[in-house]
C-alpha positions in Angstrom: 18.2 -8.0 -19.3 17.7 -10.4 -16.6 15.1 -10.3 -14.0 16.0 -12.0 -10.8 12.4 -12.4 -7.7 13.7 -12.9 -4.5 11.1 -14.4 -1.7 11.4 -12.6 1.8 10.0 -13.0 5.4 10.8 -9.6 7.0 9.6 -10.0 10.3 6.7 -7.7 11.6 7.3 -7.1 15.2 5.5 -4.5 17.1 5.4 -3.5 20.6 2.8 -4.2 21.9 2.5 -7.0 19.6 -0.2 -7.2 16.9 -2.9 -9.8 15.5 -1.0 -9.5 12.0 2.5 -10.6 13.5 2.3 -14.0 11.8 0.7 -12.6 8.4 2.6 -9.8 7.4 5.8 -11.2 7.0 5.4 -12.0 3.1 7.6 -9.9 0.8 8.4 -10.5 -3.0 11.0 -8.4 -4.5 12.8 -8.1 -8.1 16.0 -7.1 -9.7 16.1 -6.2 -12.8 19.9 -5.8 -14.5 21.4 -5.3 -17.8 24.9 -5.9 -18.2 26.1 -2.6 -16.5 23.0 -1.4 -13.8 20.1 -2.9 -12.4 17.1 -1.7 -10.3 15.1 -3.1 -7.2 10.8 -3.5 -7.1 8.5 -5.2 -4.8 4.9 -6.6 -5.2 2.3 -6.6 -2.8 1.6 -10.1 -2.0 -1.7 -10.2 -1.2 -4.7 -12.6 -1.0 -3.1 -13.6 2.4 0.2 -14.5 0.9 0.1 -16.4 -2.2 3.1 -15.3 -2.9 3.8 -18.6 -5.8 1.3 -17.1 -7.6 3.1 -13.8 -8.3 6.4 -15.8 -8.9 4.9 -17.9 -11.8 3.9 -15.1 -13.7 7.2 -13.8 -13.4 8.8 -16.8 -13.8 6.8 -17.9 -16.9 6.3 -15.1 -18.7 8.1 -11.9 -17.7 11.5 -13.6 -17.0 11.3 -15.0 -21.0 9.7 -12.0 -22.7 12.2 -9.5 -21.1 15.4 -12.0 -22.1 14.0 -11.7 -25.6 12.7 -8.1 -25.6 14.7 -5.5 -26.3 13.0 -2.6 -24.5 14.2 0.0 -21.9 11.4 2.5 -21.2 9.2 1.1 -18.1 6.0 1.8 -19.7 6.7 0.3 -22.8 7.3 -2.7 -20.9 4.2 -2.6 -18.6 2.0 -2.2 -22.0 3.3 -5.2 -23.2 3.2 -7.6 -20.0 -0.6 -5.8 -20.0 -1.1 -6.8 -23.4 0.3 -10.8 -23.0 -1.3 -11.3 -19.9 -4.8 -9.5 -20.2 -6.7 -12.7 -20.7 -5.5 -13.6 -17.4 -7.0 -10.4 -16.1 -4.9 -7.4 -15.4 -5.5 -6.7 -12.0 -4.7 -8.7 -8.6 -2.2 -11.2 -9.2 -1.5 -10.3 -12.6 -0.8 -6.2 -11.7 0.9 -6.9 -8.8 3.5 -9.3 -10.8 4.1 -6.5 -13.1 4.5 -3.5 -10.7 7.5 -4.9 -9.3 8.9 -5.5 -12.2 7.9 -1.7 -13.7 9.1 -0.5 -10.7 12.9 -1.8 -10.8 13.1 -0.6 -14.4 12.7 2.7 -13.2 15.3 2.2 -10.6 17.4 0.9 -13.5 16.7 3.9 -15.7 17.7 6.6 -13.2 21.1 4.7 -12.5 21.7 4.3 -16.2 21.2 7.8 -16.3 23.0 8.6 -13.4 19.9 11.3 -12.0 17.6 10.8 -8.8 14.5 8.9 -9.3 12.8 12.0 -9.3 14.0 13.8 -11.9 12.7 10.8 -14.5 9.3 11.8 -12.9 9.0 15.2 -13.1 11.4 17.3 -10.4 11.1 17.7 -6.7 8.3 20.3 -5.6 9.0 19.4 -2.3 11.6 18.1 -0.1 9.4 15.8 2.4 6.3 14.0 2.3 3.5 14.0 5.5 2.8 10.3 6.7 0.2 8.8 9.3 0.9 6.0 11.5 -1.0 2.9 10.0 -2.0 0.2 13.1 -1.8 -3.2 12.3 -5.1 -5.2 14.1 -4.6 -5.2 18.1 -6.3 -7.9 20.6 -6.5 -5.6 23.0 -7.7 -2.0 23.7 -5.2 -1.1 26.0 -2.8 -2.1 22.8 -4.3 0.3 20.8 -4.0 3.3 23.7 0.1 2.5 24.1 0.4 2.3 20.4 -1.5 5.6 20.1 0.7 7.1 23.1 3.7 6.4 21.2 2.6 7.5 17.8 2.1 10.7 18.8 5.2 10.8 21.0 7.2 10.2 17.8 5.7 12.7 15.7 2.6 11.2 14.2 -1.1 13.4 14.4 -2.7 11.0 12.6 -3.4 7.1 13.7 -5.4 4.9 11.2 -7.2 1.6 12.8 -7.6 -1.7 11.4 -9.9 -3.0 14.0 -13.0 -5.3 13.0 -16.4 -3.9 13.1 -17.4 -5.0 16.3 -14.2 -3.5 18.4 -13.3 -0.2 16.2 -16.2 1.9 17.7 -15.1 0.8 21.3 -11.5 1.5 20.4 -12.2 5.2 18.9 -13.8 5.8 22.2 -10.9 5.0 23.8 -8.8 6.9 22.0 -10.9 10.1 22.0 -11.2 9.6 26.2 -7.3 9.6 26.4 -6.1 11.7 23.4 -8.6 14.1 22.2 -5.8 15.8 19.8 -5.1 13.4 17.6 -6.7 12.6 14.3 -8.3 9.3 13.7 -8.9 7.1 10.1 -10.8 3.8 10.0 -9.8 1.5 7.5 -12.9 -1.4 7.7 -11.5 -3.9 5.0 -14.9 -4.0 3.4 -17.3 -5.9 6.2 -20.8 -4.4 5.2 -22.9 -6.2 2.4 -25.7 -3.9 2.9 -26.0 0.2 3.0 -28.1 0.0 6.2 -25.4 -2.0 8.1 -22.7 0.7 6.5 -25.4 3.8 7.5 -25.8 2.5 10.9 -21.7 2.3 11.4 -21.3 6.0 10.1 -23.5 7.4 12.2 -22.2 5.8 15.3 -19.1 6.5 14.8 -19.3 10.3 13.2 -19.6 12.2 16.7 -16.0 10.8 17.3 -14.7 13.2 14.4 -13.1 10.5 12.1 -11.0 11.8 8.9 -12.3 9.2 6.9 -13.4 5.3 6.6 -11.7 3.5 4.1 -13.4 0.6 2.0 -16.6 -0.1 4.1 -18.3 -1.6 1.8 -18.5 -5.5 0.4 -17.6 -5.7 -2.4 -15.2 -2.8 -2.6 -15.9 -2.4 -5.8 -19.6 -2.1 -6.2 -19.7 1.4 -7.3 -23.4 1.9 -7.3 -23.7 1.2 -3.5 -21.0 3.1 -2.6 -22.2 6.6 -4.1 -25.0 5.9 -2.3 -23.0 5.5 0.6 -21.1 8.9 -0.1 -24.5 10.7 -0.3 -25.4 9.7 3.1 -22.3 9.3 4.9 -21.2 12.5 7.5 -17.5 11.2 7.4 -15.5 11.5 4.1 -15.1 8.0 2.2 -11.9 6.3 1.4 -11.1 3.7 -1.3 -8.6 2.1 -3.8 -6.3 0.1 -2.3 -8.2 -2.8 -4.3 -8.5 -1.1 -7.5 -6.7 -1.7 -10.6 -7.9 -0.4 -13.8 -8.2 3.5 -14.9 -11.4 2.5 -15.8 -12.1 1.3 -12.2 -10.5 4.2 -10.3 -12.3 6.4 -12.7 -15.7 5.0 -11.3 -14.7 5.3 -7.9 -14.0 8.9 -8.2 -17.6 9.0 -9.8 -19.0 7.5 -7.0 -18.3 10.3 -5.0 -15.5 9.5 -2.4 -13.3 11.7 -1.1 -9.9 10.2 -1.0 -8.4 7.9 -3.8 -6.2 5.1 -2.7 -3.9 3.8 -5.1 -1.2 1.2 -4.3 2.2 1.4 -6.4 2.5 -2.4 -5.5 -0.6 -3.5 -6.4 -1.6 -1.6 -10.1 1.3 -1.9 -12.0 3.9 0.4 -11.4 5.0 4.0 -11.4 3.7 4.9 -14.9 -0.1 3.3 -13.9 0.3 5.7 -10.5 1.4 9.0 -12.6 -1.8 7.9 -14.8 -4.1 7.5 -11.8 -2.6 11.0 -10.5 -3.5 12.7 -13.7 -7.1 11.4 -13.4 -7.3 12.5 -9.7 -6.5 16.1 -10.7 -8.8 15.9 -13.9 -11.5 15.7 -11.6 -10.2 17.2 -8.2 -10.2 14.6 -5.8 -7.5 14.1 -3.0 -5.0 10.8 -3.2 -3.8 9.3 -0.1 -1.7 6.3 -1.4 -2.3 3.3 -0.1 0.9 1.3 1.4 0.7 -2.1 3.3 2.3 -1.2 6.7 4.4 -3.8 7.1 8.5 -3.9 7.6 9.2 -3.6 4.0 10.4 -0.1 2.8 11.1 -0.9 -1.0 7.9 -0.1 -2.6 7.0 2.4 -0.2 10.4 4.4 -1.3 9.0 4.8 -4.6 5.4 6.1 -3.3 7.3 8.8 -1.2 9.5 9.6 -4.1 6.4 10.3 -6.3 5.2 12.1 -3.3 8.2 14.4 -3.9 7.2 15.5 -7.1 3.5 15.8 -7.1 1.8 17.8 -4.9 -1.6 16.5 -5.1 -0.5 13.4 -3.0 -1.4 14.8 0.7 -0.6 12.0 2.9 1.3 8.5 2.6 0.2 5.6 4.6 3.3 4.7 7.2 3.9 1.3 9.3 4.6 1.8 12.8 7.0 -1.4 12.3 11.0 -1.0 12.1 12.5 -1.5 8.8 15.8 -3.6 8.7 18.7 -1.2 9.1 20.7 -4.4 7.0 18.8 -5.4 3.8 19.0 -1.2 2.5 21.8 1.0 2.0 19.5 3.8 2.8 16.5 4.0 5.1 13.5 6.8 4.5 14.0 9.3 7.5 11.1 9.9 9.7 10.9 13.7 11.7 8.0 14.9 13.3 5.5 13.1 11.1 7.2 13.8 7.8 9.5 11.8 5.5 12.9 12.2 3.9 13.0 9.2 1.7 16.0 7.6 -0.3 16.5 8.4 -3.8 16.9 5.2 -5.8 16.0 2.3 -3.1 19.3 -0.2 -3.3 18.8 -3.2 -1.5 22.0 -5.6 0.1 21.4 -8.6 -2.2 23.9 -10.5 0.0 21.7 -10.1 3.1 18.4 -10.9 1.7 19.5 -14.8 2.9 18.8 -13.5 6.7 15.2 -13.2 5.9 14.4 -16.4 3.8 11.0 -16.9 2.8 8.9 -18.9 5.7 6.0 -20.7 3.8 2.7 -21.1 6.0 -0.8 -19.9 5.6 -1.2 -16.5 6.4 -5.3 -15.4 6.5 -6.0 -11.8 7.4 -9.2 -12.1 9.4 -11.0 -9.0 7.5 -14.6 -8.6 8.1 -16.5 -11.4 9.1 -14.0 -13.9 8.7 -12.9 -13.6 12.5 -15.9 -15.7 13.2 -16.1 -18.0 10.5 -12.0 -19.3 10.3 -10.9 -20.3 13.6 -6.9 -21.1 13.9 -6.0 -24.9 15.1 
């Protein structure tokens, strides 16, 4: 079995332009193939774009292991890789690298079986999946209002902001003054390092009828602190995009959050995602999968296919940027806030060179970093 990684930079263009235009153009695709068939997967390159860390795991471990080991089941491959790499920490970079390979193995298995991906993971319970518009960070309130208007006109009924704590309340207020009917969620990216600050924030923003506040606390896996906030907060709390293990997701659920947000391109792929969904069902927690809203649809297609099969997935995060129509044979189809995804994603390999990776420093100025780090 052959494993081949591809580093890409797919432009992240929005109108108006966002503050993250030059930081969300980093993608890592993986193609897994045997003598007859193939599949594609994607890693979410987090950590401000540390792509070579993921590539090292794939090239140094995954490629030589899968060239020698005869395994066809994605779950078995994931488990073996986790055991080989456990002393490096099975989270973050490690689980992200495994994600792309495991995803690609599902694609390979679907092609070899000549069935739809959804058939392999249980069979469809619906034909489309509800999505919400996930905004990047914008430097001007006017840009947020314009983007909200465009999102409503497209058919979205919920938008999620990624503004800094210093600007998000003004942004929410402006949206409410212009568009009372739209639903609003807030992703804070872990800014508050104490409970009092977090309580003060939810108190201030509660009057604007917020659907949820996402990752309000630093660090995001301080489950004890999180449980104290969920007990206090009048707004539902969401978390999970920076969680990796089943144990960690269980602790998140026990903290009292309303929404669980696993990311298929970070946690280890499809099989780990299915295990997390089972855990969520057991504890009756609602699931809103995370997907970085950049311009790459690959891992998103896998998530959406899971949404076709698993009814506990209520909504999926969705980008406001356009996907490259020359890189995929079939792209998700959007209609009135719902997505009809392609079944088994297939990359047009000969066109990857059009999106050659651009090596540069990419720092997402989350939380207090906007005041501590400046670009020269």
